[in-house]
C-alpha positions as CSV (number, residue, x, y, z in Angstrom):
1,X,0.0,0.0,0.0
2,X,1.2,3.5,-0.8
3,X,1.0,5.1,2.7
4,X,1.2,8.9,2.6
5,X,1.4,11.3,5.6
6,X,-0.2,14.7,6.0
7,X,-1.4,17.1,8.7
8,X,-4.8,18.3,9.8
9,X,-5.5,21.9,8.7
10,X,-9.2,22.4,9.6
11,X,-11.9,20.5,11.4
12,X,-15.7,21.0,10.7
13,X,-17.5,18.2,12.5
14,X,-16.9,15.0,10.6
15,X,-15.3,16.9,7.7
16,X,-11.5,17.4,8.0
17,X,-9.1,19.2,5.6
18,X,-5.5,17.8,5.6
19,X,-2.4,19.0,3.7
20,X,0.2,16.7,2.2
21,X,-2.2,14.1,0.8
22,X,-2.3,15.4,-2.8
23,X,-0.9,12.2,-4.2
24,X,-3.7,10.1,-2.6
25,X,-6.6,8.9,-4.6
26,X,-10.3,9.9,-4.3
27,X,-12.2,7.7,-1.8
28,X,-8.9,6.4,-0.4
29,X,-9.1,5.2,3.2
30,X,-7.3,7.4,5.7
31,X,-6.5,7.4,9.4
32,X,-6.5,10.6,11.4
33,X,-5.0,11.7,14.7
34,X,-3.3,9.8,17.5
35,X,-6.3,7.5,17.8
36,X,-6.1,6.8,14.0
37,X,-9.8,7.3,13.5
38,X,-11.0,6.0,10.1
39,X,-12.0,8.3,7.3
40,X,-12.3,8.6,3.5
41,X,-11.1,11.2,1.1
42,X,-14.1,12.8,-0.6
43,X,-12.4,15.7,-2.4
44,X,-8.9,16.7,-3.5
45,X,-7.9,20.3,-3.8
46,X,-4.3,20.4,-4.9
47,X,-2.2,19.1,-2.0
48,X,-5.2,19.4,0.4
49,X,-7.6,16.5,0.9
50,X,-11.1,16.8,2.3
51,X,-11.8,13.8,4.5
52,X,-15.0,12.6,6.1
53,X,-14.4,10.6,9.2
54,X,-16.6,7.7,10.3
55,X,-16.0,8.0,14.0
56,X,-16.3,10.5,16.8
57,X,-13.5,13.0,16.5
58,X,-14.0,14.9,19.7
59,X,-10.6,16.2,20.9
60,X,-9.0,16.1,17.5
61,X,-6.7,19.1,17.0
62,X,-5.3,20.9,14.0
63,X,-1.7,19.8,13.3
64,X,-2.6,16.1,14.0
65,X,-1.2,13.6,11.6
66,X,-3.2,12.0,8.8
67,X,-2.2,8.8,6.9
68,X,-3.5,7.7,3.5
69,X,-3.6,3.9,3.3
70,X,-3.6,3.9,-0.5
71,X,-6.7,1.7,-0.9
72,X,-10.4,2.6,-0.9
73,X,-12.8,1.8,2.0
74,X,-13.4,-1.9,1.6
75,X,-15.3,-4.8,3.1
76,X,-13.7,-8.1,4.1
77,X,-15.7,-10.9,2.4
78,X,-15.4,-14.5,3.5
79,X,-16.8,-17.2,5.7
80,X,-18.1,-15.9,9.1
81,X,-20.2,-12.9,7.9
82,X,-23.6,-14.6,8.6
83,X,-25.0,-13.9,12.1
84,X,-22.6,-11.0,12.8
85,X,-23.7,-7.5,13.8
86,X,-21.6,-4.8,12.2
87,X,-21.6,-1.0,12.3
88,X,-21.6,1.1,9.1
89,X,-17.9,0.4,8.3
90,X,-17.9,-3.3,9.1
91,X,-16.6,-3.3,12.6
92,X,-18.1,-6.1,14.6
93,X,-20.1,-4.5,17.4
94,X,-20.1,-7.6,19.7
95,X,-16.2,-7.7,19.6
96,X,-16.0,-3.9,20.3
97,X,-18.4,-4.3,23.2
98,X,-16.2,-6.9,24.8
99,X,-13.1,-4.7,24.2
100,X,-14.4,-1.3,25.1
101,X,-17.7,-1.7,26.8
102,X,-21.1,-0.2,25.9
103,X,-19.6,3.0,24.2
104,X,-17.2,2.7,21.3
105,X,-13.9,4.5,21.7
106,X,-12.5,6.6,18.9
107,X,-10.1,4.4,16.8
108,X,-11.6,1.2,18.1
109,X,-10.6,-1.7,16.0
110,X,-11.9,-5.2,15.4
111,X,-11.3,-7.7,12.6
112,X,-14.5,-7.9,10.5
113,X,-14.0,-11.7,10.5
114,X,-12.5,-14.0,13.1
115,X,-8.9,-14.5,11.9
116,X,-8.2,-17.4,14.3
117,X,-11.3,-19.6,13.7
118,X,-10.7,-22.7,11.5
119,X,-13.3,-23.4,8.8
120,X,-13.8,-26.9,7.3
121,X,-13.1,-26.6,3.6
122,X,-14.2,-29.0,0.9
123,X,-12.5,-28.4,-2.4
124,X,-14.6,-28.6,-5.6
125,X,-14.4,-32.2,-6.8
126,X,-14.2,-31.4,-10.6
127,X,-11.6,-28.8,-10.2
128,X,-9.5,-30.9,-7.9
129,X,-9.6,-33.8,-10.3
130,X,-8.5,-31.5,-13.2
131,X,-5.5,-30.3,-11.3
132,X,-4.5,-33.9,-10.2
133,X,-4.7,-35.0,-13.8
134,X,-2.4,-32.2,-14.9
135,X,-5.1,-30.5,-16.9
136,X,-5.2,-26.7,-17.3
137,X,-7.9,-25.2,-15.1
138,X,-8.3,-21.5,-16.1
139,X,-8.5,-19.1,-13.1
140,X,-11.6,-17.3,-14.3
141,X,-13.0,-14.6,-11.9
142,X,-15.9,-16.2,-9.9
143,X,-14.5,-19.8,-10.4
144,X,-15.7,-21.8,-7.3
145,X,-12.7,-23.4,-5.6
146,X,-14.7,-25.2,-2.9
147,X,-17.1,-24.5,-0.1
148,X,-17.3,-23.9,3.6
149,X,-20.3,-24.7,5.8
150,X,-20.9,-21.3,7.3
151,X,-24.1,-22.1,9.1
152,X,-26.6,-25.0,8.9
153,X,-28.6,-22.8,6.4
154,X,-25.8,-21.2,4.3
155,X,-22.8,-22.7,2.6
156,X,-20.1,-20.1,1.7
157,X,-18.4,-20.7,-1.6
158,X,-14.7,-19.8,-2.0
159,X,-14.3,-18.0,-5.3
160,X,-11.5,-16.6,-7.5
161,X,-11.6,-12.8,-7.0
162,X,-12.3,-10.5,-9.9
163,X,-9.4,-8.3,-11.3
164,X,-7.1,-9.3,-8.5
165,X,-5.0,-11.7,-10.4
166,X,-2.3,-10.2,-12.6
167,X,-3.1,-12.5,-15.5
168,X,-6.4,-10.8,-16.1
169,X,-5.1,-7.2,-16.1
170,X,-2.3,-8.2,-18.5
171,X,-4.4,-10.5,-20.7
172,X,-2.0,-13.4,-20.2
173,X,-3.2,-16.9,-19.5
174,X,-3.5,-17.9,-15.8
175,X,-4.3,-21.3,-14.4
176,X,-4.9,-22.9,-11.1
177,X,-1.8,-24.8,-10.2
178,X,-2.6,-25.6,-6.6
179,X,-5.8,-26.2,-4.6
180,X,-5.6,-26.9,-0.9
181,X,-6.9,-30.3,0.2
182,X,-9.9,-30.9,2.4
183,X,-9.2,-29.7,5.9
184,X,-9.5,-26.8,8.4
185,X,-8.2,-23.4,7.5
186,X,-8.4,-19.8,8.7
187,X,-9.6,-17.0,6.5
188,X,-6.2,-15.8,5.4
189,X,-4.7,-19.2,4.7
190,X,-4.0,-19.9,1.0
191,X,-6.8,-21.7,-0.8
192,X,-5.2,-21.8,-4.3
193,X,-2.2,-20.6,-6.3
194,X,-2.0,-19.7,-10.0
195,X,0.6,-20.1,-12.7
196,X,1.4,-16.4,-12.5
197,X,2.2,-16.6,-8.8
198,X,-1.1,-15.3,-7.4
199,X,-2.2,-16.6,-4.0
200,X,-5.9,-16.7,-3.3
201,X,-7.0,-16.7,0.3
202,X,-10.4,-17.7,1.8
203,X,-11.3,-14.1,2.4
204,X,-10.7,-11.0,0.2
205,X,-11.3,-7.3,0.4
206,X,-13.7,-5.5,-1.9
207,X,-14.3,-1.7,-2.3
208,X,-17.8,-1.0,-1.0
209,X,-18.6,1.7,-3.6
210,X,-17.7,-0.6,-6.5
211,X,-20.4,-2.9,-7.8
212,X,-19.3,-6.5,-8.2
213,X,-19.4,-7.6,-11.8
214,X,-21.9,-10.1,-13.3
215,X,-22.0,-12.1,-16.6
216,X,-25.5,-10.8,-17.6
217,X,-28.8,-9.4,-16.3
218,X,-31.8,-11.7,-16.2
219,X,-35.5,-10.9,-16.5
220,X,-37.2,-10.1,-13.2
221,X,-40.0,-12.6,-13.7
222,X,-39.7,-14.5,-10.4
223,X,-41.7,-13.0,-7.5
224,X,-40.2,-12.6,-4.1
225,X,-42.9,-14.3,-2.1
226,X,-43.4,-12.6,1.3
227,X,-46.5,-14.3,2.6
228,X,-48.2,-10.9,3.0
229,X,-51.3,-10.9,0.8
230,X,-51.5,-7.2,0.0
231,X,-47.9,-7.4,-1.3
232,X,-47.9,-10.7,-3.1
233,X,-51.2,-10.3,-4.9
234,X,-51.7,-6.6,-5.3
235,X,-48.2,-5.1,-5.4
236,X,-45.7,-7.9,-6.0
237,X,-41.9,-7.5,-5.9
238,X,-39.7,-9.5,-8.2
239,X,-36.5,-11.2,-7.1
240,X,-33.9,-8.7,-8.0
241,X,-36.4,-5.8,-7.8
242,X,-36.5,-2.6,-5.8
243,X,-39.3,-1.4,-3.5
244,X,-39.8,1.6,-1.2
245,X,-42.0,1.7,1.9
246,X,-42.8,5.4,2.6
247,X,-44.8,6.4,5.7
248,X,-45.0,8.8,8.5
249,X,-43.9,8.0,12.1
250,X,-45.8,5.1,13.6
251,X,-47.3,3.7,10.4
252,X,-45.4,0.4,10.5
253,X,-42.4,0.7,8.2
254,X,-40.1,-1.2,10.4
255,X,-42.7,-3.9,11.3
256,X,-43.5,-4.4,7.6
257,X,-39.8,-4.9,6.9
258,X,-39.5,-7.3,9.8
259,X,-42.4,-9.4,8.4
260,X,-40.8,-9.5,5.0
261,X,-37.4,-10.4,6.4
262,X,-38.9,-13.3,8.3
263,X,-41.2,-14.7,5.7
264,X,-39.8,-13.9,2.3
265,X,-38.3,-16.7,0.3
266,X,-34.8,-15.1,0.0
267,X,-31.9,-17.2,1.0
268,X,-30.0,-14.4,2.8
269,X,-31.4,-11.4,4.7
270,X,-29.3,-8.2,5.2
271,X,-30.9,-5.7,7.6
272,X,-29.4,-2.2,7.5
273,X,-30.5,0.0,10.5
274,X,-29.4,3.3,8.9
275,X,-29.9,6.2,11.3
276,X,-32.9,4.7,13.1
277,X,-33.5,5.2,16.8
278,X,-31.5,3.0,19.2
279,X,-34.5,1.3,20.7
280,X,-35.7,0.2,17.3
281,X,-32.3,-1.3,16.5
282,X,-32.4,-2.9,20.0
283,X,-35.7,-4.6,19.1
284,X,-34.1,-6.0,15.9
285,X,-31.0,-7.2,17.7
286,X,-33.0,-9.0,20.4
287,X,-35.9,-10.3,18.3
288,X,-34.1,-11.6,15.3
289,X,-31.9,-14.2,17.2
290,X,-35.2,-15.5,18.8
291,X,-37.1,-15.8,15.5
292,X,-37.3,-19.2,13.9
293,X,-36.7,-19.6,10.2
294,X,-40.0,-21.0,8.9
295,X,-38.2,-23.0,6.3
296,X,-35.7,-24.8,8.5
297,X,-37.0,-24.4,12.0
298,X,-33.7,-23.0,13.1
299,X,-32.7,-19.5,14.2
300,X,-33.3,-16.8,11.6
301,X,-29.8,-15.4,12.3
302,X,-28.3,-18.4,10.5
303,X,-29.1,-16.7,7.3
304,X,-29.2,-13.0,8.5
305,X,-26.6,-10.3,8.7
306,X,-27.2,-7.1,10.6
307,X,-25.7,-3.6,10.1
308,X,-26.5,-1.3,13.0
309,X,-25.9,2.4,12.6
310,X,-28.2,4.3,14.9
311,X,-29.0,8.0,14.9
312,X,-26.6,8.8,17.7
313,X,-23.6,7.2,15.9
314,X,-21.3,9.2,13.7
315,X,-23.3,10.6,10.8
316,X,-20.7,9.8,8.1
317,X,-20.8,6.1,8.9
318,X,-24.5,6.3,8.2
319,X,-23.8,7.5,4.7
320,X,-21.5,4.5,3.9
321,X,-23.5,1.8,5.7
322,X,-25.8,1.2,2.7
323,X,-22.8,0.6,0.4
324,X,-21.4,-1.8,3.0
325,X,-24.7,-3.7,3.1
326,X,-25.1,-4.0,-0.6
327,X,-21.5,-5.2,-1.1
328,X,-22.1,-8.0,1.4
329,X,-25.3,-8.8,-0.5
330,X,-23.5,-9.0,-3.8
331,X,-21.0,-11.4,-2.3
332,X,-23.7,-13.9,-1.5
333,X,-25.5,-13.2,-4.8
334,X,-22.3,-14.3,-6.6
335,X,-22.6,-17.7,-4.8
336,X,-26.0,-18.2,-6.4
337,X,-28.1,-17.0,-3.5
338,X,-31.2,-14.8,-3.5
339,X,-30.5,-11.9,-1.1
340,X,-33.0,-9.4,0.3
341,X,-31.8,-6.1,1.7
342,X,-33.9,-4.1,4.2
343,X,-32.6,-0.5,4.4
344,X,-34.3,1.4,7.3
345,X,-34.3,4.2,6.5
346,X,-33.0,5.9,3.4
347,X,-34.4,9.2,4.7
348,X,-31.9,9.2,7.6
349,X,-29.2,8.3,5.1
350,X,-30.2,11.3,2.9
351,X,-30.1,13.5,6.0
352,X,-26.5,12.3,6.6
353,X,-25.7,13.4,3.0
354,X,-27.3,16.8,3.7
355,X,-25.3,17.3,6.8
356,X,-22.0,16.3,5.2
357,X,-22.7,18.4,2.1
358,X,-23.3,21.5,4.3
359,X,-20.1,20.9,6.2
360,X,-18.3,20.8,2.8
361,X,-19.9,24.1,1.9
362,X,-21.6,22.8,-1.2
363,X,-24.4,24.5,-2.9
364,X,-27.7,23.1,-1.5
365,X,-30.6,22.0,-3.7
366,X,-34.3,21.5,-2.7
367,X,-34.8,21.4,1.1
368,X,-31.1,21.7,1.6
369,X,-30.3,18.3,0.2
370,X,-27.2,18.1,-2.1
371,X,-27.7,18.3,-5.8
372,X,-26.3,14.8,-6.2
373,X,-28.9,13.1,-4.0
374,X,-30.7,11.5,-7.0
375,X,-27.4,10.2,-8.2
376,X,-26.5,8.6,-4.9
377,X,-30.0,7.0,-4.6
378,X,-29.6,5.6,-8.1
379,X,-26.1,4.2,-7.3
380,X,-27.7,2.3,-4.4
381,X,-30.9,1.0,-6.0
382,X,-29.4,0.1,-9.3
383,X,-27.1,-2.5,-7.6
384,X,-30.2,-4.6,-7.2
385,X,-31.0,-7.2,-9.9
386,X,-31.4,-10.8,-10.9
387,X,-28.3,-11.9,-12.6
388,X,-26.2,-14.7,-14.1
389,X,-23.0,-14.6,-12.1
390,X,-19.5,-15.0,-13.4
391,X,-19.5,-18.7,-12.4
392,X,-22.8,-19.4,-14.3
393,X,-25.1,-19.5,-11.3
394,X,-28.3,-17.5,-10.9
395,X,-28.5,-15.0,-8.0
396,X,-30.3,-11.9,-7.1
397,X,-30.3,-8.8,-4.8
398,X,-33.7,-7.3,-3.9
399,X,-33.7,-4.0,-2.1
400,X,-36.5,-2.8,0.1
401,X,-35.9,0.7,1.4
402,X,-38.0,2.4,4.0
403,X,-38.6,6.2,3.5
404,X,-39.5,8.4,6.4
405,X,-40.9,11.6,4.9
406,X,-41.4,14.4,7.5
407,X,-45.1,14.6,8.5
408,X,-45.9,11.8,6.0
409,X,-45.5,14.2,3.1
410,X,-44.8,12.1,0.0
411,X,-44.0,15.2,-2.1
412,X,-40.7,15.8,-0.3
413,X,-37.4,15.2,-2.2
414,X,-36.2,11.8,-0.9
415,X,-39.6,10.1,-1.6
416,X,-39.9,11.8,-5.0
417,X,-36.4,10.9,-6.1
418,X,-36.7,7.4,-4.8
419,X,-39.8,6.8,-6.9
420,X,-37.7,7.5,-10.0
421,X,-35.4,4.5,-9.3
422,X,-37.8,1.9,-7.8
423,X,-40.6,0.0,-9.5
424,X,-42.6,-1.0,-6.4
425,X,-44.2,1.5,-4.1
426,X,-45.8,0.3,-0.8
427,X,-47.3,3.5,0.6
428,X,-48.3,3.3,4.2
429,X,-51.5,5.0,5.3
430,X,-51.8,6.7,8.7
431,X,-55.6,6.2,8.8
432,X,-55.1,2.4,8.3
433,X,-52.4,2.4,10.9
434,X,-54.6,4.2,13.4
435,X,-57.4,1.7,12.7
436,X,-55.0,-1.1,13.6
437,X,-55.1,-2.4,10.0
438,X,-51.9,-4.3,9.4
439,X,-50.1,-4.1,7.1
440,X,-51.1,-0.5,6.6
441,X,-50.3,-0.5,2.9
442,X,-52.7,1.8,1.0
443,X,-54.3,0.0,-2.0
444,X,-55.0,3.3,-3.6
445,X,-51.6,5.1,-3.4
446,X,-49.4,2.0,-3.9
447,X,-48.3,0.4,-7.2
448,X,-46.1,-2.3,-8.6
449,X,-44.6,-2.3,-12.1
450,X,-43.6,-6.0,-11.7
451,X,-47.1,-7.3,-11.9
452,X,-47.0,-8.1,-15.6
453,X,-43.5,-9.6,-15.4
454,X,-44.5,-12.1,-12.7
455,X,-47.9,-12.8,-14.3
456,X,-46.8,-16.0,-15.9
457,X,-45.4,-17.4,-12.6
458,X,-48.7,-16.6,-10.8
459,X,-50.8,-18.2,-13.6
460,X,-48.9,-21.5,-12.9
461,X,-50.1,-21.2,-9.3
462,X,-53.6,-20.3,-10.3
463,X,-54.8,-19.3,-13.7
464,X,-57.4,-16.9,-12.1
465,X,-54.7,-14.6,-10.6
466,X,-54.9,-11.9,-13.3
467,X,-58.7,-11.9,-13.4
468,X,-59.5,-11.8,-9.7
469,X,-56.6,-9.3,-9.0
470,X,-58.0,-6.8,-11.6
471,X,-61.6,-7.3,-10.5
472,X,-60.7,-6.8,-6.9
473,X,-58.7,-3.6,-7.5
474,X,-61.5,-2.1,-9.7
475,X,-64.0,-2.8,-6.9
476,X,-61.8,-1.1,-4.3
477,X,-61.6,2.0,-6.5
478,X,-65.4,2.0,-6.8
479,X,-65.7,1.7,-3.1
480,X,-63.4,4.7,-2.6
481,X,-65.6,6.9,-4.8
482,X,-68.8,5.7,-3.0
483,X,-67.2,6.4,0.4
484,X,-67.4,10.1,-0.5
485,X,-71.1,9.9,-1.2
486,X,-71.7,7.9,2.0
487,X,-70.2,10.6,4.0
488,X,-72.7,13.1,2.6
489,X,-75.9,11.2,2.5
490,X,-75.3,8.0,4.4
491,X,-75.3,4.3,3.2
492,X,-79.1,3.8,3.4
493,X,-79.7,6.2,0.5
494,X,-77.6,4.0,-1.9
495,X,-79.2,1.4,-4.2
496,X,-78.5,-2.3,-3.3
497,X,-76.0,-2.7,-6.1
498,X,-73.8,0.0,-4.6
499,X,-74.4,-1.3,-1.1
500,X,-73.0,-4.7,-2.3
501,X,-69.9,-2.9,-3.5
502,X,-69.4,-1.5,0.0
503,X,-70.1,-4.9,1.6
504,X,-67.6,-6.8,-0.7
505,X,-64.9,-4.1,-0.2
506,X,-65.3,-4.5,3.6
507,X,-64.9,-8.3,3.2
508,X,-61.7,-7.7,1.1
509,X,-60.3,-5.4,3.8
510,X,-61.1,-7.6,6.7
511,X,-60.8,-11.0,5.2
512,X,-57.9,-10.5,2.8
513,X,-55.9,-7.3,3.1
514,X,-55.7,-7.3,6.9
515,X,-53.3,-9.8,8.3
516,X,-52.7,-10.8,11.9
517,X,-49.0,-11.2,12.7
518,X,-49.8,-12.9,16.0
519,X,-52.1,-15.5,14.5
520,X,-50.1,-18.7,13.7
521,X,-52.4,-19.5,10.8
522,X,-52.7,-16.0,9.4
523,X,-49.2,-14.6,9.9
524,X,-48.0,-16.3,6.6
525,X,-50.2,-17.1,3.6
526,X,-49.0,-19.3,0.8
527,X,-49.6,-18.2,-2.8
528,X,-52.2,-20.9,-3.4
529,X,-54.3,-19.8,-0.4
530,X,-54.0,-16.2,-1.3
531,X,-55.5,-16.6,-4.8
532,X,-58.2,-19.0,-3.5
533,X,-59.3,-16.6,-0.8
534,X,-59.6,-13.7,-3.2
535,X,-61.3,-15.8,-5.9
536,X,-63.9,-16.9,-3.3
537,X,-64.6,-13.3,-2.3
538,X,-65.0,-12.1,-5.9
539,X,-67.3,-15.1,-6.6
540,X,-69.4,-14.1,-3.6
541,X,-69.7,-10.6,-5.2
542,X,-70.8,-11.9,-8.6
543,X,-73.3,-14.4,-7.2
544,X,-74.7,-11.7,-4.8
545,X,-75.0,-9.3,-7.7
546,X,-77.0,-11.8,-9.7
547,X,-79.4,-12.3,-6.8
548,X,-79.9,-8.5,-6.5
549,X,-80.5,-8.3,-10.2
550,X,-83.2,-10.9,-9.8
551,X,-84.8,-8.7,-7.1
552,X,-83.4,-10.1,-3.9
553,X,-83.0,-7.3,-1.3
554,X,-79.6,-6.6,0.4
555,X,-80.9,-8.0,3.7
556,X,-81.2,-11.4,2.1
557,X,-77.6,-11.4,1.2
558,X,-76.4,-10.3,4.6
559,X,-78.6,-12.7,6.4
560,X,-76.8,-15.7,4.9
561,X,-73.8,-15.2,7.3
562,X,-71.4,-15.6,4.4
563,X,-69.8,-12.3,5.0
564,X,-68.6,-13.3,8.5
565,X,-67.5,-16.7,7.2
566,X,-65.4,-15.2,4.4
567,X,-63.7,-12.8,6.8
568,X,-62.8,-15.7,9.1
569,X,-61.4,-18.1,6.4
570,X,-57.9,-16.5,6.5
571,X,-57.6,-17.7,10.2
572,X,-59.6,-20.9,10.1
573,X,-58.1,-22.6,7.0
574,X,-54.4,-23.5,7.3
575,X,-51.9,-23.4,4.5
576,X,-51.5,-27.2,4.8
577,X,-55.2,-27.7,4.2
578,X,-55.1,-25.6,1.0
579,X,-52.0,-27.5,-0.3
580,X,-53.6,-30.9,0.4
581,X,-57.0,-29.7,-1.0
582,X,-58.8,-31.0,2.1
583,X,-62.6,-30.9,2.0
584,X,-62.9,-29.2,5.5
585,X,-61.2,-26.1,4.3
586,X,-62.0,-23.6,1.5
587,X,-63.7,-26.3,-0.5
588,X,-66.3,-26.8,2.2
589,X,-67.1,-23.1,2.5
590,X,-67.2,-22.8,-1.3
591,X,-69.9,-25.6,-1.5
592,X,-71.9,-23.9,1.3
593,X,-71.7,-20.5,-0.4
594,X,-72.8,-21.8,-3.8
595,X,-75.7,-23.8,-2.3
596,X,-76.9,-20.6,-0.4
597,X,-76.9,-18.5,-3.6
598,X,-78.4,-21.2,-5.7
599,X,-81.3,-21.5,-3.3
600,X,-81.7,-17.7,-3.3
601,X,-81.5,-17.4,-7.1
602,X,-84.0,-20.2,-7.5
603,X,-86.6,-18.6,-5.2
604,X,-86.3,-15.2,-6.8
605,X,-86.4,-16.6,-10.4
606,X,-89.7,-18.3,-9.5
607,X,-91.1,-15.1,-8.1
608,X,-90.0,-13.2,-11.3
609,X,-91.6,-15.8,-13.6
610,X,-94.9,-15.7,-11.6
611,X,-95.1,-11.9,-11.9
612,X,-94.3,-12.0,-15.6
613,X,-90.9,-10.5,-15.2
614,X,-91.9,-7.9,-12.6
615,X,-91.7,-8.0,-8.9
């Protein structure tokens, strides 16, 4: 590394100007002061470097030394990441707590990965056989050398790093000449050697602001199943897609992300607590280890990685935490895993940008945010995607970012710019939240542009998906328009056809959209059950409309008791019953409903015939 020494000239909060670092590179990692606090060069002005430090710099004085390490801020990638709790610059918080106590000391250090722990390595059988036979095994970037069992849920693949081997930069041929045998190794032991003298270790550094390369982008036609009906049916998110959850204080952004993290069918979960309150992060840190993975029955932490950067921690580390999180996600994506990132919240991250921009005396844009806010948001969200990796596997990174607009105002800059780069918008509604309707996702203000892309997948689950989804959303829009009339004249003044719309919309809200996270049956809903429930509700609406058209009054529809039964089905019919197509589940209720309406239709058809078509 090209280490260069300078001196601190000026201190403005986390922004420091230091002389003598003109030969350093932009975004190089630096260490400042006697405590050697970590920072990053964000601007070069001749021989003067502008540095943003990621730690508390209280007591730092002008004239203090500053060292450039000659490399960018990087994350250490290797076995041992899963289940760890990091801060924004990948320092392990549990290790720092054991070293320094509850409060981190400036310059506190801790290896991101345990350098002493031995991991059981199993070399790739095909590659090992090639090398033993004397055949040439090209050291392509992403080539899988072997694997390490990281947890019971996740196997970490050891791969050839990209653009690290000299053979790729020069264009010369480079081959694997040595692959370590099966055994126990630490992260910096040599896993393989190449014909050009490169040594590949089990863990490697990667610059957090540099996206990891892929072979090609794939279509986002596979939904990320969350088990939350309002999301999966109405506003689906693709694997490799991007979504935002905007909402005011107390509307349930964090709880919605927790539910998605627990139930979604991603292989790896990365939760970034970016500038949130300490008590919210404490809930995450205490609850996640206690949660059971519904797929394996083991602790959810066996496939989860947490980055905790609370609002009282240094603001600059908040700015870099999302890049650290997405870099770790790309690492597991390259192994062929589907990764979901929960960023809570990007508004706090944008506020960190605003503070740092003000310290650097940059020209502010709307509401004081820097002019490059949209660019930074794009850099983050565009690292999502479903891809074919360099080793030929399929992986994805899905990003779900919470947005906390002040006062719940969706017209503020962070929400508006976020909408430019995401394709799925789950808008939280305060009225729904106050009414204890969970999830409080507004079916009027939300949207998803992935619905057409995942349509083919859903039609394999149930060919009625498109039909019932469209009919249901149309009915909810009609109900919204009627609600304005009801406020003025009351529901009794409406004709029965419109009363039926209000009744069915209420069934949809109570029996489909609302979900009880404390109910073991209702907390997670499989795709098959979701479509069956909605199809049954819409069939109720069609059959009831036919009866009303024949002359049946609305009281006859409500007296059947079907409304209450439909609202309870979500909790009375288990996912297993739907999968096994048991008669005591939805099928039984469907038969009962059809028999009730057939009897009602029959009686009113006979009345119509007797009266000569008039009642």
